[in-house]
Every structure is written in structure tokens, then in C-alpha cells.
KEKE-3310 file (N, C-alpha, C; in steps of 0.2 Angstrom, whole numbers, plus 5000, padded with zeros to 4 digits):
npx = (4945:4942:4945:4933:4935:4933:4933:4935:4930:4934:4933:4925:4934:4944:4958:4956:4954:4957:4947:4942:4927:4920:4912:4901:4895:4887:4887:4885:4891:4890:4884:4886:4898:4905:4922:4937:4952:4969:4969:4958:4940:4931:4919:4914:4912:4907:4915:4919:4919:4931:4936:4947:4958:4969:4987:4990:4991:5005:5003:4990:4973:4962:4946:4929:4917:4903:4887:4884:4872:4857:4857:4871:4876:4869:4875:4889:4887:4884:4896:4905:4900:4906:4919:4925:4925:4934:4946:4948:4950:4962:4971:4971:4977:4989:4994:4995:5005:5016:5019:5024:5029:5020:5005:4989:4978:4966:4953:4948:4935:4931:4917:4909:4914:4924:4937:4949:4957:4970:4976:4991:5003:5020:5032:5046:5057:5061:5058:5044:5041:5026:5021:5016:5005:4997:4994:4986:4975:4970:4966:4956:4947:4942:4936:4940:4951:4965:4974:4989:4993:5004:5004:5008:5012:5005:4994:4988:4984:4975:4965:4961:4957:4950:4955:4965:4983:4983:4972:4960:4944:4942:4955:4964:4968:4958:4947:4947:4959:4965:4976:4993:5005:5023:5032:5043:5056:5060:5049:5043:5053:5053:5041:5043:5040:5040:5053:5051:5048:5035:5027:5027:5024:5013:4999:5002:5015:5024:5029:5018:5004:4998:5009:5011:5001:5001:5013:5018:5013:5020:5033:5032:5029:5040:5049:5048:5048:5058:5073:5077:5087:5091:5094:5083:5073:5061:5045:5046:5060:5077:5080:5081:5077:5068:5058:5048:5031:5024:5010:5002:5008:5018:5031:5042:5051:5065:5067:5080:5084:5080:5073:5073:5076:5078:5064:5051:5042:5029:5027:5020:5023:5024:5028:5041:5058:5073:5088:5101:5099:5094:5105:5115:5110:5111:5124:5128:5122:5129:5142:5155:5153:5159:5161:5163:5172:5178:5168:5161:5150:5134:5129:5132:5141:5158:5172:5184:5201)
npy = (5173:5159:5142:5129:5113:5097:5079:5068:5054:5043:5030:5015:5008:5018:5030:5045:5061:5079:5094:5111:5117:5129:5134:5126:5127:5121:5107:5090:5075:5060:5065:5067:5075:5085:5087:5097:5090:5085:5077:5081:5083:5075:5063:5061:5054:5063:5060:5065:5080:5091:5097:5105:5114:5107:5108:5118:5111:5110:5122:5125:5123:5111:5113:5111:5109:5108:5101:5084:5079:5069:5065:5065:5055:5044:5045:5042:5029:5023:5025:5017:5005:5002:5000:4987:4982:4992:4989:4976:4978:4985:4976:4967:4974:4977:4964:4961:4970:4964:4967:4960:4961:4970:4972:4975:4980:4987:4997:5014:5025:5043:5052:5057:5052:5059:5057:5043:5031:5019:5007:4999:4986:4981:4968:4970:4983:4992:5005:5006:5008:5015:5022:5018:5010:5019:5028:5020:5018:5030:5032:5023:5027:5041:5053:5055:5058:5050:5040:5032:5024:5018:5006:4999:4983:4981:4989:4982:4970:4975:4980:4968:4960:4946:4931:4932:4929:4923:4916:4923:4928:4940:4950:4961:4974:4976:4976:4985:4993:5009:5016:5012:5007:5009:4994:4983:4971:4971:4972:4960:4952:4959:4954:4941:4933:4920:4920:4914:4915:4912:4914:4927:4934:4942:4940:4949:4948:4955:4961:4956:4967:4966:4965:4977:4979:4976:4980:4992:4990:4978:4983:4993:4985:4977:4985:4986:4973:4959:4955:4941:4928:4934:4934:4931:4933:4924:4919:4905:4903:4907:4910:4909:4919:4913:4915:4929:4935:4947:4952:4947:4951:4943:4932:4918:4907:4898:4888:4886:4884:4877:4866:4849:4846:4857:4868:4874:4888:4900:4918:4933:4950:4957:4947:4944:4949:4958:4949:4954:4967:4964:4957:4967:4976:4967:4965:4978:4980:4971:4977:4986:5002:5016:5028:5025:5029:5024:5025:5036:5034:5027:5016:5003:4995:4991:4998:4989:4988)
npz = (4983:4993:4988:4986:4989:4982:4983:4969:4961:4947:4943:4950:4961:4962:4962:4972:4966:4968:4966:4962:4967:4965:4955:4956:4970:4979:4977:4981:4990:4981:4970:4952:4942:4929:4925:4923:4917:4915:4905:4897:4897:4909:4917:4934:4950:4965:4980:4992:5003:5005:5021:5026:5016:5005:5001:4987:4971:4959:4946:4949:4955:4946:4939:4943:4931:4929:4935:4931:4919:4917:4904:4901:4909:4903:4890:4894:4898:4886:4878:4885:4883:4871:4873:4874:4861:4855:4862:4857:4843:4844:4849:4839:4829:4834:4834:4821:4817:4823:4837:4848:4861:4867:4877:4875:4887:4891:4885:4886:4885:4887:4894:4884:4872:4866:4868:4868:4876:4876:4886:4890:4893:4895:4894:4895:4901:4891:4880:4869:4852:4847:4837:4824:4827:4835:4825:4816:4824:4825:4812:4812:4822:4818:4823:4836:4850:4851:4863:4869:4883:4895:4907:4924:4931:4943:4941:4930:4935:4944:4935:4928:4938:4947:4956:4971:4975:4988:4989:4991:4986:4978:4972:4982:4977:4967:4974:4985:4986:4983:4980:4977:4988:4991:4992:5001:5002:5015:5023:5023:5030:5042:5048:5049:5039:5027:5014:5002:4985:4980:4991:4994:4983:4972:4961:4951:4949:4957:4974:4986:4990:5003:5012:5018:5027:5041:5044:5051:5064:5068:5068:5078:5089:5090:5095:5109:5113:5119:5109:5098:5104:5115:5133:5146:5161:5168:5176:5177:5177:5171:5154:5136:5122:5109:5099:5094:5096:5089:5087:5096:5107:5114:5119:5115:5124:5128:5142:5152:5165:5181:5177:5172:5159:5145:5141:5130:5132:5132:5135:5142:5138:5150:5159:5159:5161:5156:5157:5157:5162:5175:5180:5180:5190:5201:5203:5206:5218:5226:5226:5235:5243:5235:5242:5255:5268:5280:5291:5288:5279:5278:5272:5275:5269:5269:5261:5253:5256)
capx = (4940:4944:4942:4929:4938:4930:4936:4931:4933:4932:4931:4923:4939:4950:4961:4952:4957:4954:4945:4939:4920:4917:4907:4895:4897:4883:4887:4886:4893:4885:4882:4891:4900:4910:4928:4942:4958:4975:4967:4952:4934:4929:4913:4916:4907:4909:4915:4921:4920:4937:4935:4953:4960:4976:4992:4988:4996:5008:4999:4984:4967:4958:4940:4922:4913:4895:4884:4882:4865:4855:4860:4878:4876:4867:4881:4894:4886:4884:4903:4908:4898:4910:4926:4928:4926:4940:4951:4949:4953:4969:4975:4972:4981:4996:4997:4997:5012:5021:5021:5023:5030:5015:4999:4984:4974:4959:4952:4944:4932:4928:4910:4906:4917:4929:4944:4950:4964:4972:4980:4995:5009:5025:5036:5052:5057:5063:5053:5042:5038:5019:5018:5011:4999:4993:4992:4981:4969:4967:4962:4950:4942:4945:4933:4942:4958:4968:4980:4992:4995:5007:5003:5012:5009:5000:4988:4986:4981:4969:4960:4959:4953:4951:4957:4972:4988:4982:4966:4954:4940:4944:4961:4964:4969:4952:4942:4947:4965:4964:4983:4998:5011:5029:5033:5050:5057:5061:5043:5042:5058:5051:5035:5045:5036:5045:5055:5050:5045:5027:5024:5027:5023:5006:4997:5005:5022:5027:5028:5011:5002:4996:5014:5012:4995:5003:5021:5020:5012:5026:5039:5031:5029:5047:5053:5047:5049:5065:5075:5079:5093:5092:5092:5077:5071:5053:5042:5049:5067:5080:5080:5084:5071:5068:5054:5043:5024:5022:5003:4999:5013:5021:5038:5043:5057:5068:5069:5086:5086:5075:5070:5077:5078:5075:5057:5049:5036:5026:5026:5018:5028:5024:5030:5048:5063:5079:5093:5107:5098:5094:5112:5119:5107:5113:5132:5129:5120:5135:5148:5156:5152:5165:5161:5164:5179:5179:5163:5157:5145:5129:5127:5134:5146:5164:5176:5190:5208)
capy = (5168:5152:5137:5124:5107:5091:5073:5065:5047:5041:5023:5012:5008:5022:5036:5051:5068:5085:5099:5117:5117:5136:5135:5123:5127:5116:5100:5085:5068:5055:5068:5067:5081:5086:5091:5098:5087:5086:5073:5083:5083:5068:5063:5057:5055:5066:5055:5069:5087:5092:5103:5109:5115:5104:5112:5119:5108:5114:5124:5127:5118:5110:5115:5107:5114:5108:5095:5080:5078:5062:5064:5064:5048:5039:5045:5038:5021:5021:5024:5012:4998:5001:5000:4981:4982:4996:4985:4970:4981:4988:4970:4964:4978:4976:4958:4962:4974:4960:4970:4954:4963:4974:4968:4979:4978:4989:5004:5018:5032:5048:5051:5059:5049:5063:5054:5036:5029:5012:5005:4993:4985:4978:4963:4973:4990:4996:5009:5003:5012:5013:5027:5015:5008:5025:5031:5016:5019:5037:5031:5019:5032:5048:5059:5054:5059:5043:5041:5026:5025:5012:5005:4994:4976:4981:4992:4977:4966:4979:4980:4962:4957:4939:4928:4934:4924:4920:4912:4927:4928:4946:4953:4967:4979:4976:4976:4991:4998:5015:5018:5007:5009:5006:4988:4981:4964:4972:4972:4953:4950:4961:4951:4934:4929:4916:4924:4910:4919:4911:4916:4935:4937:4943:4938:4954:4947:4960:4959:4957:4973:4965:4965:4983:4980:4975:4981:4997:4987:4974:4988:4996:4980:4974:4990:4985:4966:4957:4952:4934:4926:4938:4931:4934:4930:4922:4916:4898:4903:4910:4906:4912:4921:4909:4919:4934:4935:4954:4954:4945:4954:4938:4929:4911:4907:4891:4888:4882:4883:4875:4860:4843:4847:4863:4868:4880:4891:4907:4922:4940:4955:4959:4942:4943:4954:4957:4946:4958:4972:4962:4955:4973:4978:4963:4967:4985:4979:4968:4980:4990:5009:5020:5034:5023:5031:5022:5027:5042:5032:5023:5011:4997:4991:4994:4998:4985:4992)
capz = (4986:4995:4984:4989:4987:4983:4980:4964:4958:4940:4943:4957:4965:4959:4966:4972:4964:4971:4961:4965:4965:4966:4950:4958:4977:4983:4975:4987:4990:4978:4964:4947:4939:4924:4928:4918:4919:4911:4899:4894:4901:4912:4922:4940:4956:4971:4985:4998:5003:5010:5025:5026:5009:5005:4998:4980:4967:4954:4940:4952:4955:4941:4942:4942:4926:4930:4937:4926:4918:4915:4897:4902:4912:4897:4885:4896:4897:4879:4876:4889:4880:4865:4875:4873:4854:4853:4864:4853:4837:4845:4850:4833:4825:4837:4832:4814:4817:4827:4843:4853:4868:4870:4879:4876:4893:4891:4881:4890:4882:4892:4895:4878:4867:4862:4869:4869:4879:4876:4891:4888:4897:4891:4898:4896:4903:4886:4877:4863:4847:4845:4832:4819:4831:4837:4818:4814:4828:4823:4806:4814:4826:4816:4827:4843:4851:4853:4867:4871:4890:4898:4915:4927:4932:4948:4938:4925:4940:4946:4930:4926:4943:4948:4963:4974:4976:4994:4988:4992:4980:4974:4974:4986:4972:4963:4979:4990:4986:4978:4978:4978:4992:4990:4996:5001:5005:5022:5027:5024:5035:5049:5050:5050:5033:5022:5008:4996:4980:4979:4997:4995:4976:4970:4954:4946:4949:4962:4981:4988:4993:5009:5016:5022:5031:5048:5045:5056:5070:5069:5070:5085:5094:5091:5099:5116:5115:5119:5103:5098:5107:5122:5139:5150:5167:5168:5182:5177:5177:5166:5147:5130:5118:5103:5094:5097:5093:5090:5086:5103:5113:5118:5117:5116:5128:5130:5149:5153:5172:5185:5174:5170:5152:5142:5139:5126:5135:5130:5141:5140:5139:5158:5163:5158:5162:5153:5161:5158:5167:5182:5182:5182:5197:5206:5204:5209:5225:5229:5225:5240:5242:5234:5246:5261:5270:5287:5296:5286:5275:5282:5268:5278:5265:5270:5255:5254:5254)
cpx = (4943:4941:4938:4931:4934:4934:4932:4934:4930:4930:4929:4928:4945:4952:4956:4957:4953:4953:4942:4932:4917:4912:4901:4896:4893:4882:4889:4889:4888:4883:4888:4892:4905:4916:4933:4949:4963:4974:4960:4946:4932:4923:4915:4911:4910:4909:4917:4921:4926:4936:4941:4957:4968:4980:4990:4993:4999:5004:4992:4979:4964:4951:4934:4918:4906:4893:4883:4874:4863:4857:4867:4879:4875:4873:4887:4893:4886:4891:4906:4906:4903:4917:4929:4930:4933:4946:4953:4952:4960:4973:4976:4977:4988:4999:4999:5004:5017:5023:5020:5024:5025:5008:4994:4979:4967:4959:4947:4942:4931:4921:4906:4909:4922:4936:4944:4957:4965:4977:4984:5000:5014:5029:5043:5052:5059:5057:5051:5039:5031:5016:5014:5005:4994:4990:4986:4975:4966:4963:4956:4945:4944:4942:4935:4949:4960:4974:4983:4995:4998:5006:5007:5009:5004:4993:4984:4982:4974:4963:4957:4955:4955:4954:4964:4976:4986:4976:4959:4951:4941:4950:4960:4964:4962:4946:4941:4953:4964:4971:4988:5004:5017:5030:5040:5050:5058:5055:5041:5047:5056:5045:5037:5041:5042:5046:5054:5046:5037:5024:5023:5025:5016:5005:5000:5013:5027:5026:5021:5009:5001:5002:5015:5006:4997:5010:5022:5018:5017:5032:5038:5032:5036:5051:5053:5048:5056:5067:5077:5086:5095:5090:5088:5076:5063:5051:5044:5056:5070:5080:5082:5078:5072:5064:5050:5037:5022:5014:5000:5003:5016:5028:5038:5050:5059:5070:5074:5087:5080:5071:5075:5080:5074:5068:5055:5042:5035:5025:5023:5024:5029:5028:5038:5052:5070:5085:5099:5106:5098:5101:5116:5116:5110:5120:5132:5127:5126:5141:5149:5155:5158:5166:5163:5172:5180:5175:5159:5151:5140:5126:5128:5139:5153:5168:5183:5196:5212)
cpy = (5162:5147:5132:5117:5101:5085:5070:5059:5045:5034:5020:5012:5011:5027:5042:5057:5074:5090:5105:5117:5123:5137:5131:5122:5122:5109:5096:5079:5064:5058:5067:5073:5080:5090:5092:5095:5088:5082:5075:5083:5076:5069:5059:5058:5058:5061:5059:5076:5088:5099:5108:5109:5112:5109:5112:5115:5112:5116:5126:5122:5118:5111:5110:5112:5114:5102:5091:5079:5071:5060:5062:5057:5043:5039:5041:5031:5019:5020:5019:5005:4997:5000:4993:4980:4986:4992:4979:4972:4982:4981:4967:4967:4977:4969:4958:4966:4970:4963:4965:4956:4968:4970:4974:4977:4980:4995:5008:5025:5036:5048:5053:5056:5053:5061:5047:5034:5022:5011:4999:4992:4981:4973:4966:4980:4995:4999:5006:5008:5010:5018:5024:5013:5013:5028:5027:5017:5025:5036:5027:5023:5039:5054:5059:5055:5053:5044:5033:5027:5018:5012:5000:4988:4976:4984:4987:4972:4969:4979:4973:4958:4949:4937:4930:4928:4920:4916:4917:4928:4934:4949:4960:4974:4981:4977:4983:4996:5003:5017:5012:5010:5006:5000:4985:4974:4965:4971:4964:4950:4953:4957:4943:4930:4926:4920:4920:4914:4918:4913:4924:4938:4937:4940:4943:4953:4951:4958:4961:4964:4972:4965:4971:4984:4980:4977:4986:4994:4982:4978:4991:4991:4977:4979:4989:4978:4964:4954:4945:4933:4930:4934:4935:4930:4930:4920:4909:4898:4907:4906:4911:4913:4917:4913:4924:4934:4943:4956:4952:4947:4949:4936:4922:4910:4899:4892:4883:4880:4881:4869:4855:4844:4854:4863:4874:4882:4898:4911:4929:4944:4957:4954:4941:4950:4953:4954:4951:4964:4970:4960:4962:4976:4974:4964:4973:4984:4976:4972:4985:4997:5012:5026:5032:5025:5029:5025:5033:5040:5027:5018:5004:4992:4994:4993:4994:4988:4986)
cpz = (4987:4990:4988:4986:4988:4980:4975:4962:4952:4939:4950:4962:4962:4964:4966:4970:4966:4965:4965:4962:4966:4961:4952:4966:4981:4981:4981:4985:4986:4971:4959:4944:4933:4926:4922:4921:4914:4904:4896:4899:4903:4916:4928:4945:4962:4977:4992:4997:5008:5014:5026:5019:5009:5001:4990:4976:4962:4948:4943:4952:4948:4943:4939:4937:4927:4933:4931:4925:4916:4908:4897:4904:4907:4892:4887:4896:4890:4876:4879:4886:4873:4866:4873:4866:4852:4856:4859:4846:4838:4846:4843:4828:4827:4835:4825:4813:4821:4833:4849:4860:4871:4871:4880:4881:4893:4886:4885:4886:4888:4890:4888:4871:4863:4863:4870:4871:4879:4881:4889:4893:4893:4896:4900:4898:4897:4883:4870:4859:4845:4840:4827:4822:4832:4830:4816:4818:4827:4817:4807:4817:4824:4820:4834:4844:4855:4857:4869:4878:4893:4905:4917:4928:4938:4945:4933:4930:4942:4941:4928:4932:4944:4955:4965:4975:4983:4994:4989:4985:4975:4976:4977:4982:4968:4968:4983:4989:4981:4976:4980:4982:4990:4995:4995:5004:5013:5026:5028:5030:5042:5052:5051:5044:5029:5016:5002:4991:4980:4986:4998:4988:4975:4963:4949:4945:4953:4969:4982:4992:5001:5014:5020:5027:5038:5049:5051:5063:5072:5072:5077:5090:5095:5095:5106:5118:5115:5112:5104:5101:5114:5128:5143:5156:5167:5175:5182:5177:5172:5159:5142:5125:5111:5098:5098:5093:5094:5091:5093:5109:5117:5115:5119:5119:5129:5137:5150:5160:5176:5183:5173:5163:5149:5139:5135:5129:5132:5136:5138:5141:5147:5162:5163:5159:5159:5158:5163:5163:5174:5185:5184:5189:5202:5208:5207:5216:5229:5230:5232:5238:5241:5238:5253:5263:5278:5292:5293:5282:5279:5278:5271:5275:5265:5263:5257:5252:5251)
residu = (MET:ASN:PRO:ASN:ILE:ILE:GLY:VAL:ARG:PHE:THR:LYS:ILE:GLY:LYS:ILE:TYR:HIS:PHE:ASN:SER:ASN:ALA:VAL:PRO:ASP:VAL:GLY:VAL:GLY:GLU:HIS:VAL:ILE:VAL:ASP:THR:SER:ARG:GLY:LYS:HIS:LEU:GLY:GLU:VAL:VAL:GLN:ARG:VAL:GLN:GLU:THR:PRO:PRO:GLN:PRO:GLU:GLY:GLY:TRP:LYS:SER:VAL:GLU:ARG:ARG:ALA:THR:PRO:ARG:ASP:LEU:LEU:LEU:GLN:GLN:SER:TRP:GLN:ASN:LYS:GLN:THR:GLU:ALA:MET:ILE:ASN:CYS:ARG:ALA:ARG:ALA:SER:GLU:LEU:HIS:LEU:LYS:GLU:VAL:LYS:VAL:VAL:ALA:ALA:GLU:TYR:ASN:TYR:ASP:GLY:SER:ARG:LEU:ALA:PHE:LEU:PHE:SER:THR:GLU:SER:GLU:ASP:LYS:VAL:ASP:LEU:LYS:SER:LEU:LYS:LYS:ASP:MET:HIS:GLU:LEU:TYR:PRO:ASN:THR:HIS:VAL:GLU:MET:ARG:GLN:ILE:GLY:PRO:ARG:ASP:VAL:ALA:LYS:LEU:LEU:GLY:GLY:MET:GLY:ALA:CYS:GLY:ILE:GLU:THR:ARG:CYS:CYS:SER:LYS:PHE:LEU:THR:ASP:PHE:SER:PRO:ILE:SER:ILE:LYS:MET:ALA:LYS:GLU:GLN:GLY:ILE:SER:LEU:THR:PRO:ASN:GLU:ILE:THR:GLY:MET:CYS:GLY:ARG:LEU:ARG:CYS:CYS:LEU:ILE:TYR:GLU:TYR:GLU:GLN:TYR:VAL:GLU:ALA:ARG:LYS:THR:LEU:PRO:LYS:ARG:ASN:LYS:ARG:VAL:VAL:THR:PRO:LYS:GLY:GLU:GLY:LYS:VAL:ILE:ASP:ILE:LEU:PRO:MET:SER:ASP:LYS:ILE:MET:VAL:LEU:ILE:GLU:SER:GLY:THR:ASP:ARG:PRO:GLN:MET:MET:THR:PHE:THR:ARG:GLU:GLU:VAL:GLU:PRO:TRP:ASP:GLU:LEU:GLU:ALA:LEU:ARG:ARG:LYS:ALA:GLN:ALA:PRO:CYS:ASP:ARG:HIS:GLU:GLY:GLY:GLY:CYS:THR:CYS:GLY:LYS:ALA:LYS:LYS:ASN)
# end
């Protein structure tokens, strides 16, 4: 039997996970379901029905167990109201244990309170021993499976929210980003963005996620636009490319001929031609015909002996 795959999200702006919904084949988008995950049973919202079955993950598809009932939704809300208190208790105990390098960012219960995950981050990349902290949390919440889960700086920024480094009221990661793409300094260079740290660094201390938004468009545009310092021929004369404007499909040219003094002018892609290509054509047109052998060629250009 082919699996009916649906996409489920566990938080409002969270990653979409795929599950086999054969147990509840008619479940629709917007409904809530109880699913089996690697971290126990969780309640999530159905956000998509997948038409073409994606490649099966290692270990097979996790399944949808049933639809969530109104009681499940109320139970989830009740446990979510206790998350802040759990986070405060964990922070206090971490302070007592002098775990200064550990920052407890959040606490997350699953829908029925059977599992409690403490999300933490560290300033260093060294592994931190949290056995004592986890043991104390087990004693404080004896009927709950306690988990200590380390998250990265981007995830911390997403959870905390707040204003973005660019001044936007809500950070991109908290507003609409569900996944974090790899970001490199090359993306800033390709777009001509200043490499000053405060210009390209987000509130998380990492390269800004927005550096990838227009990166592919810049790469495609640069493939067809003349490069900087290239000589071109424009309607105003010959000149040198000083800068390119990929998003507007234009180039800035320093016109050096036909004017009393050099002028900076902007042209579209269609208005300019590469100087070297035109020069090559001009030389070819002026060269004598190599096949001319004294009358056999009709090109009109006699080969010089």
C-alpha cells in the first residue's frame, strides 16, 4: 500500500516534517494530529498534503497515530503554560552548579507533559558536562522524561525573536524562515556588499540569512554583464566599466573618448558592446584574404607578397 504523506509543523514558524497518514487517510490541511517521532509522541498541525511521495527516509516513514481531540489541544495549552516556570528552574539550578558557559534558552513540553526538553546554547564549542543538571531536573520533574538539547546561535535568535540587525521589526528567522541555509562570505562579495562585520552580521553573531535572498539573481546577472575594468563601446563612445548594477541590468561606464573630460554614465545591457570583440572583427575585416592567389578570390582584397 502506497503511503499517504502529509507535512506536519509543530511550531508556528517551524520546519515541516513528513509522516505517513495511512492510519488517518482523510486528514486535511489545518487539522491537528498526534504523530510518532524519534522524540516520542507530539501534536502538530497538518500544513500540506504531498502529491508526489518523496524518497523514503532511513528507517522508514514515521506515522500519524490519530487526529488530535479538543482535549489534546487543551492539554497541550496547559503544559505550554508551565514551560516558562520550568525554564526558570533550570536556569537557577545551572547557576547554582556554576555552569556559566551554559545558557538555558527555553523549555518545551510535548502535548501531554510526558516529555520535557530544555534547550540550551554555549559560547564555546567544547562539550559541556550536564549530567548533574539533567539529574536534578529529573528529580524536580520525576514523572517526565527530561532531555537536554543543545541548539545553535541561529536557533537561539529565532526563539528569542526581537528586532533584526537591519532594523526590521521582527527578525526574518522568527517571522518566516523555517530552515537555515548555509551562508558564506562569498555571497556578500558577489553582491558588492560591504564586508564590515556590522554590515553583514545578524543579531545571532553569524552571517545574515538575507545574504542568500538575491544571491542567485546576482550570479545569473553577472554571467551576461561585462565585468569591471572591461572596455566597452557605448552610444556615447568607448569607455571602461566601473561598476555593474545586476538587479537593474545596467552598467556604469567611464566614458573616455568623444568628450573633453571623462564622464560617468549608466547604460543598459543592450546599449553596450565589448570593445575587444568589436576590435577583433575590425582587424579581421582589414586583413587580406589568405585564399587570394592572384585572381581566384572575389573578396576584393589582394594578398600582399
